[in-house]
C-alpha positions as CSV (number, residue, x, y, z in Angstrom):
1,X,-180.6,-118.0,123.4
2,X,-181.9,-121.2,124.5
3,X,-181.8,-124.5,122.6
4,X,-185.3,-125.0,121.4
5,X,-184.8,-128.6,120.0
6,X,-182.0,-131.0,118.5
7,X,-182.7,-132.9,115.2
8,X,-181.2,-136.0,114.2
9,X,-180.3,-137.8,110.8
10,X,-178.0,-140.6,109.6
11,X,-175.1,-139.9,107.4
12,X,-172.6,-141.0,106.1
13,X,-168.9,-140.4,106.3
14,X,-166.0,-139.8,104.0
15,X,-164.2,-143.4,104.3
16,X,-165.4,-146.9,105.9
17,X,-164.7,-148.6,109.1
18,X,-161.9,-151.3,109.2
19,X,-161.2,-153.9,111.0
20,X,-157.5,-153.4,112.1
21,X,-156.7,-156.7,114.1
22,X,-158.3,-158.8,110.8
23,X,-155.6,-156.7,108.5
24,X,-152.7,-156.9,110.4
25,X,-153.5,-160.6,110.8
26,X,-153.5,-160.8,106.8
27,X,-156.9,-160.3,105.4
28,X,-156.7,-160.0,101.8
29,X,-158.2,-157.1,99.8
30,X,-160.5,-158.0,96.9
31,X,-160.7,-154.9,94.7
32,X,-161.7,-152.1,97.4
33,X,-163.0,-154.9,99.5
34,X,-161.5,-156.9,102.4
35,X,-161.9,-161.2,102.1
36,X,-161.6,-162.3,105.6
37,X,-163.7,-163.1,109.1
38,X,-163.6,-159.8,111.3
39,X,-162.0,-160.1,114.6
40,X,-163.1,-156.9,116.1
41,X,-166.5,-157.3,118.2
42,X,-169.3,-155.1,116.1
43,X,-168.3,-155.8,112.8
44,X,-170.2,-157.3,110.5
45,X,-167.0,-157.6,107.6
46,X,-163.5,-156.7,107.8
47,X,-164.4,-153.3,105.9
48,X,-168.2,-151.7,105.8
49,X,-169.5,-148.4,105.5
50,X,-168.5,-145.1,107.7
51,X,-171.7,-143.8,108.9
52,X,-172.7,-141.0,110.9
53,X,-174.8,-139.2,112.9
54,X,-175.8,-135.5,112.0
55,X,-176.9,-133.5,115.1
56,X,-178.5,-129.8,114.2
57,X,-179.4,-127.8,117.3
58,X,-182.2,-125.2,116.9
59,X,-182.2,-122.0,119.2
60,X,-185.1,-120.3,120.1
61,X,-184.6,-117.4,117.4
62,X,-184.3,-120.5,114.5
63,X,-180.4,-120.2,114.5
64,X,-179.3,-123.5,113.6
65,X,-175.6,-125.1,114.8
66,X,-174.5,-128.4,113.2
67,X,-172.3,-130.9,113.9
68,X,-171.5,-134.7,113.1
69,X,-171.2,-138.1,115.3
70,X,-168.1,-139.7,113.8
71,X,-165.6,-142.4,115.3
72,X,-162.4,-143.3,113.5
73,X,-161.6,-145.6,110.7
74,X,-160.3,-148.2,112.9
75,X,-162.8,-148.4,115.4
76,X,-162.6,-150.6,118.9
77,X,-158.6,-150.8,118.5
78,X,-156.0,-149.5,120.8
79,X,-158.3,-148.9,123.2
80,X,-160.8,-146.9,121.5
81,X,-164.5,-146.9,122.5
82,X,-166.8,-149.8,119.9
83,X,-168.2,-149.7,116.5
84,X,-170.3,-146.6,116.3
85,X,-173.5,-147.3,114.0
86,X,-176.5,-144.7,113.8
87,X,-179.4,-147.1,113.8
88,X,-178.4,-148.4,117.3
89,X,-177.7,-144.9,118.6
90,X,-180.2,-142.7,117.3
91,X,-182.9,-144.1,119.5
92,X,-180.9,-144.1,122.2
93,X,-179.8,-140.2,121.7
94,X,-183.4,-139.1,121.1
95,X,-184.3,-141.0,124.5
96,X,-181.7,-140.5,126.5
97,X,-179.6,-137.4,125.9
98,X,-181.1,-134.6,123.9
99,X,-184.1,-134.2,126.8
100,X,-181.3,-133.4,128.9
101,X,-179.6,-130.5,126.1
102,X,-183.3,-128.5,125.6
103,X,-183.6,-125.6,127.3
104,X,-179.6,-125.3,127.9
105,X,-178.4,-121.7,127.4
106,X,-176.0,-121.2,124.7
107,X,-174.2,-118.6,126.2
108,X,-170.9,-120.3,126.3
109,X,-169.4,-123.5,124.1
110,X,-167.1,-124.3,127.0
111,X,-169.5,-124.8,129.6
112,X,-172.3,-126.4,127.7
113,X,-169.8,-128.5,126.0
114,X,-167.7,-129.6,129.6
115,X,-171.3,-130.5,130.8
116,X,-172.4,-132.6,128.0
117,X,-168.8,-134.2,127.9
118,X,-169.3,-135.4,131.6
119,X,-172.9,-136.7,131.4
120,X,-173.3,-140.0,132.4
121,X,-176.3,-142.4,131.6
122,X,-176.9,-145.2,133.9
123,X,-173.3,-144.9,135.4
124,X,-171.7,-144.9,131.9
125,X,-170.5,-141.9,130.1
126,X,-171.8,-141.6,126.6
127,X,-169.9,-142.8,123.5
128,X,-167.0,-140.6,121.9
129,X,-169.2,-140.2,118.9
130,X,-171.8,-138.5,120.3
131,X,-169.8,-136.3,123.0
132,X,-168.2,-135.6,119.6
133,X,-170.8,-134.6,117.4
134,X,-172.7,-132.9,120.0
135,X,-169.9,-130.5,120.8
136,X,-169.4,-129.5,117.5
137,X,-173.1,-128.4,117.1
138,X,-172.6,-126.5,120.4
139,X,-170.1,-124.6,119.0
140,X,-171.3,-124.3,115.9
141,X,-174.8,-123.2,117.4
142,X,-172.5,-120.4,119.9
143,X,-171.1,-119.0,116.8
144,X,-173.8,-118.3,115.0
145,X,-175.3,-116.7,117.9
146,X,-172.4,-114.9,118.4
147,X,-172.2,-114.2,114.5
148,X,-168.6,-115.2,114.5
149,X,-166.3,-117.9,113.4
150,X,-165.6,-121.0,115.8
151,X,-162.0,-119.8,115.7
152,X,-163.1,-116.7,117.3
153,X,-165.3,-118.4,120.1
154,X,-162.8,-120.8,121.2
155,X,-160.0,-117.9,121.9
156,X,-163.3,-116.1,124.0
157,X,-164.1,-118.9,125.9
158,X,-160.9,-120.1,126.3
159,X,-158.7,-116.5,127.5
160,X,-156.3,-117.1,124.1
161,X,-154.9,-113.8,123.9
162,X,-153.4,-114.0,120.5
163,X,-154.8,-111.4,118.0
164,X,-153.2,-112.8,114.6
165,X,-155.1,-116.0,113.2
166,X,-152.2,-118.1,111.4
167,X,-152.4,-121.2,108.9
168,X,-151.6,-124.2,110.3
169,X,-149.3,-126.9,108.5
170,X,-151.5,-129.5,106.6
171,X,-150.9,-132.9,106.5
172,X,-152.0,-134.9,103.7
173,X,-153.2,-138.5,103.8
174,X,-152.6,-140.7,100.8
175,X,-154.4,-144.2,101.5
176,X,-153.6,-146.8,99.4
177,X,-152.6,-144.8,96.7
178,X,-149.1,-143.6,97.6
179,X,-147.6,-143.0,94.7
180,X,-150.2,-141.3,92.7
181,X,-151.5,-139.4,95.7
182,X,-147.8,-137.8,96.5
183,X,-148.2,-136.3,92.9
184,X,-151.4,-134.9,93.7
185,X,-149.5,-133.6,97.0
186,X,-146.1,-131.8,95.1
187,X,-148.6,-130.2,92.8
188,X,-150.6,-128.3,95.9
189,X,-147.5,-128.1,97.6
190,X,-148.7,-129.7,101.0
191,X,-146.6,-128.8,104.2
192,X,-146.7,-132.4,105.4
193,X,-147.2,-135.8,103.4
194,X,-147.9,-138.4,102.3
195,X,-149.1,-140.5,105.7
196,X,-148.8,-143.7,103.1
197,X,-150.8,-146.2,105.5
198,X,-148.4,-148.8,106.1
199,X,-150.3,-151.0,108.2
200,X,-149.0,-154.6,106.5
201,X,-145.5,-155.9,107.0
202,X,-145.1,-158.2,104.3
203,X,-146.9,-155.7,101.7
204,X,-145.8,-152.6,102.5
205,X,-143.2,-152.5,105.2
206,X,-141.3,-155.4,104.3
207,X,-139.9,-158.1,106.5
208,X,-136.7,-156.3,107.0
209,X,-138.2,-152.9,106.4
210,X,-136.9,-152.7,102.7
211,X,-140.3,-151.9,101.2
212,X,-140.4,-148.8,103.3
213,X,-136.9,-147.7,102.8
214,X,-137.4,-147.9,99.1
215,X,-140.9,-145.6,99.0
216,X,-138.7,-142.9,101.4
217,X,-136.2,-143.1,98.6
218,X,-138.9,-142.7,95.8
219,X,-140.7,-140.2,97.9
220,X,-137.6,-137.7,98.2
221,X,-136.9,-138.6,94.3
222,X,-140.1,-137.6,93.3
223,X,-140.4,-134.3,95.1
224,X,-136.7,-133.4,93.8
225,X,-137.7,-133.8,90.4
226,X,-141.2,-132.4,90.1
227,X,-141.6,-129.5,92.6
228,X,-141.7,-126.2,91.1
229,X,-139.4,-124.6,93.5
230,X,-135.9,-125.5,94.8
231,X,-137.8,-124.4,98.7
232,X,-140.1,-126.8,98.5
233,X,-139.2,-129.2,101.5
234,X,-142.1,-130.5,102.8
235,X,-141.8,-133.0,105.8
236,X,-142.5,-136.5,105.4
237,X,-145.1,-137.9,108.0
238,X,-145.6,-141.7,107.9
239,X,-148.0,-143.8,109.6
240,X,-146.3,-147.5,109.8
241,X,-149.4,-148.8,112.4
242,X,-146.9,-150.7,114.8
243,X,-145.8,-152.5,111.9
244,X,-141.8,-151.5,112.3
245,X,-142.3,-152.9,115.8
246,X,-143.9,-156.4,114.6
247,X,-141.0,-156.5,112.1
248,X,-138.8,-156.4,114.5
249,X,-140.1,-158.3,117.2
250,X,-140.4,-155.2,119.4
251,X,-136.4,-155.2,119.7
252,X,-135.8,-151.5,120.4
253,X,-132.2,-151.3,119.3
254,X,-132.9,-153.1,115.8
255,X,-136.3,-150.5,115.9
256,X,-133.9,-147.5,116.4
257,X,-131.3,-148.6,114.1
258,X,-134.1,-149.2,111.1
259,X,-135.5,-145.7,111.9
260,X,-132.0,-144.0,111.5
261,X,-131.6,-145.6,108.0
262,X,-135.3,-143.9,107.4
263,X,-133.9,-140.6,108.2
264,X,-131.1,-140.9,105.9
265,X,-133.3,-141.8,103.1
266,X,-135.4,-138.9,103.6
267,X,-131.9,-136.2,103.7
268,X,-132.5,-133.1,103.2
269,X,-136.5,-133.8,104.3
270,X,-137.4,-134.1,107.7
271,X,-139.6,-137.0,108.5
272,X,-141.8,-138.1,111.5
273,X,-142.8,-141.7,112.0
274,X,-146.2,-142.7,113.4
275,X,-146.9,-145.4,115.6
276,X,-143.6,-147.3,115.3
277,X,-144.4,-149.9,117.9
278,X,-147.8,-151.3,119.4
279,X,-147.4,-153.5,122.0
280,X,-151.3,-154.0,122.0
281,X,-151.6,-152.3,125.5
282,X,-151.2,-148.8,126.4
283,X,-148.5,-149.1,129.2
284,X,-146.1,-151.4,126.9
285,X,-146.8,-148.8,124.0
286,X,-146.2,-145.7,126.0
287,X,-143.1,-147.5,127.7
288,X,-141.4,-148.2,124.2
289,X,-141.8,-145.2,122.5
290,X,-140.9,-143.4,125.6
291,X,-137.7,-145.3,125.4
292,X,-137.4,-145.1,121.6
293,X,-137.6,-141.5,121.6
294,X,-135.3,-141.1,124.3
295,X,-132.4,-143.4,122.3
296,X,-132.9,-141.2,119.3
297,X,-132.4,-138.1,120.8
298,X,-129.4,-139.2,122.6
299,X,-127.9,-139.7,119.1
300,X,-128.5,-136.5,118.1
301,X,-131.2,-137.9,115.5
302,X,-134.1,-135.2,114.1
303,X,-136.4,-138.0,113.1
304,X,-139.6,-137.2,115.1
305,X,-141.8,-140.0,116.9
306,X,-145.5,-139.4,116.6
307,X,-147.8,-141.2,119.2
308,X,-151.3,-142.7,118.3
309,X,-152.7,-145.5,119.0
310,X,-153.4,-146.2,122.9
311,X,-153.3,-142.0,123.1
312,X,-156.9,-141.5,122.8
313,X,-158.3,-139.4,126.0
314,X,-157.2,-136.0,127.0
315,X,-155.8,-137.9,130.1
316,X,-153.9,-140.4,127.9
317,X,-152.1,-137.0,125.8
318,X,-151.5,-135.6,129.0
319,X,-149.2,-138.4,130.1
320,X,-147.7,-139.0,127.1
321,X,-146.8,-135.4,126.8
322,X,-145.4,-135.3,130.3
323,X,-143.3,-138.5,130.0
324,X,-142.2,-137.9,126.4
325,X,-144.1,-140.6,124.3
326,X,-143.3,-139.0,121.2
327,X,-141.9,-136.0,119.9
328,X,-145.6,-134.9,118.8
329,X,-148.9,-136.5,120.0
330,X,-151.8,-137.4,117.3
331,X,-154.7,-135.8,118.8
332,X,-157.1,-138.1,117.3
333,X,-160.5,-136.0,117.6
334,X,-163.0,-138.5,117.5
335,X,-161.3,-140.4,120.4
336,X,-161.7,-137.3,122.4
337,X,-164.9,-137.2,122.5
338,X,-166.1,-133.5,123.2
339,X,-164.0,-131.3,120.9
340,X,-163.6,-129.0,124.2
341,X,-161.1,-131.8,124.9
342,X,-159.1,-131.2,121.9
343,X,-158.6,-127.5,122.8
344,X,-157.3,-128.9,126.4
345,X,-155.3,-131.3,124.7
346,X,-153.8,-128.6,121.7
347,X,-153.3,-126.0,124.5
348,X,-151.4,-128.6,127.0
349,X,-149.1,-130.4,124.4
350,X,-147.9,-126.6,123.1
351,X,-147.3,-126.2,127.2
352,X,-145.2,-128.7,127.2
353,X,-143.3,-128.0,124.0
354,X,-144.6,-131.1,122.2
355,X,-145.4,-131.5,118.8
356,X,-149.2,-130.8,118.9
357,X,-151.0,-132.7,115.7
358,X,-154.7,-131.8,115.7
359,X,-155.5,-135.2,113.6
360,X,-158.7,-137.2,113.3
361,X,-159.4,-139.8,110.5
362,X,-161.0,-140.5,106.8
363,X,-163.5,-141.6,108.6
364,X,-165.1,-138.3,109.2
365,X,-167.1,-135.6,107.9
366,X,-167.0,-132.1,106.7
367,X,-168.4,-130.7,109.5
368,X,-166.5,-132.2,111.9
369,X,-163.1,-131.4,109.6
370,X,-164.3,-127.7,109.7
371,X,-165.3,-127.6,113.4
372,X,-162.0,-129.2,114.5
373,X,-159.6,-126.8,111.8
374,X,-161.2,-123.9,113.7
375,X,-160.0,-125.0,117.0
376,X,-156.3,-125.8,115.1
377,X,-156.2,-122.6,114.0
378,X,-157.5,-120.8,117.3
379,X,-155.1,-122.9,119.6
380,X,-152.2,-122.9,117.1
381,X,-151.6,-126.2,117.0
382,X,-148.3,-127.6,114.8
383,X,-150.2,-129.6,112.6
384,X,-153.6,-130.2,111.6
385,X,-155.0,-133.0,109.3
386,X,-156.5,-133.0,106.0
387,X,-159.7,-134.9,106.4
388,X,-162.3,-136.7,105.5
389,X,-161.7,-139.0,102.9
390,X,-158.8,-141.7,101.5
391,X,-158.7,-139.1,97.8
392,X,-156.4,-136.3,99.2
393,X,-158.0,-133.8,97.0
394,X,-161.3,-133.7,98.8
395,X,-160.1,-133.3,102.4
396,X,-157.6,-131.1,101.4
397,X,-159.8,-128.8,99.9
398,X,-162.4,-128.8,102.8
399,X,-159.6,-128.1,105.4
400,X,-157.5,-125.6,103.5
401,X,-160.4,-123.4,102.5
402,X,-162.0,-123.4,105.5
403,X,-158.7,-122.8,107.3
404,X,-158.3,-119.7,104.3
405,X,-161.4,-118.5,105.1
406,X,-161.6,-118.1,108.8
407,X,-158.3,-116.7,109.0
408,X,-159.5,-113.8,106.2
409,X,-162.6,-113.1,108.2
410,X,-161.5,-113.5,111.9
411,X,-158.2,-111.3,110.8
412,X,-160.7,-108.8,109.2
413,X,-161.9,-108.4,112.5
414,X,-158.6,-108.3,114.6
């Protein structure tokens, strides 16, 4: 079966593009908007609408596979590709990319995705968002041609021998509603929570970390008071966007001392801290995470460090895993380009016994969330992000329901 045509259309995402640099430098909230001057190239405002490009691959027999070209909320930050706007990239895709895929056989997701992912135009690789969406559509089309789930296709194409399809722990993200959304997560007994969006020192972390310590104490008490069964012990996973490093002036001794306080405040709940430091460059951030991870291990701490910023590509993931730049790595799915790289990244982390977090961004779509959930199931990731959006319920519904459907259907055949 061959590709007959590819249809593109502009799409909305589940959240917004935010200028992380401007926010870190004190851009102020005005309702849901931000007041301030954008600092990252390509941004026309500190917060602007999230957008994507929908890709529909049509096979010769009319079978359709769909995916969405989407980029992360904090585009252009942490070494990522620049802001992805539909009106700029649809013409480019129509003239430069699509003609190269027409007539390709839909016989193997892995072969075609890898070929597309390596494609260059005038010596440059395609924007990560383009590779992300096209590879989703390829996976969807191949699955529909084979009349199987996307998870089954991944296992077939990558030779994954495991026969059982198991649920993956789902990580809910609260956005700025870090109190109200926790109550929703408790009601739905989410495996990992709450994200919390600690992206500002003065307002959310505290100049000495006091606000986050207070929040972790509240989180613990809230769950213990309102859980419906005593064995509900979710993992606390809090993304701090490098603010701990900023508050403690990148002093590793003080950072580790503070992390131990967070661990004590969370006990008996396990806790992960994502992105405790961001030095503004890849090597500096990696070396800091290596040192913090090693110090915590030497002290017998059970707190886990999660790498995010600057761990963007498959090559980054492999190096962070090899050097233990964290106990868990967020595989930030849109940043890896083709989702074939997401498969490779999860399998590599599992092989190296480093936590594999099939993540992404609130600024994705239902299609990209479903595709990466299938990958998390097929490759047995340690954790899967509920996405898109920051309202929690929508993203959790999309990911958890897709997970349950795939496990039930694929499991019935195996």
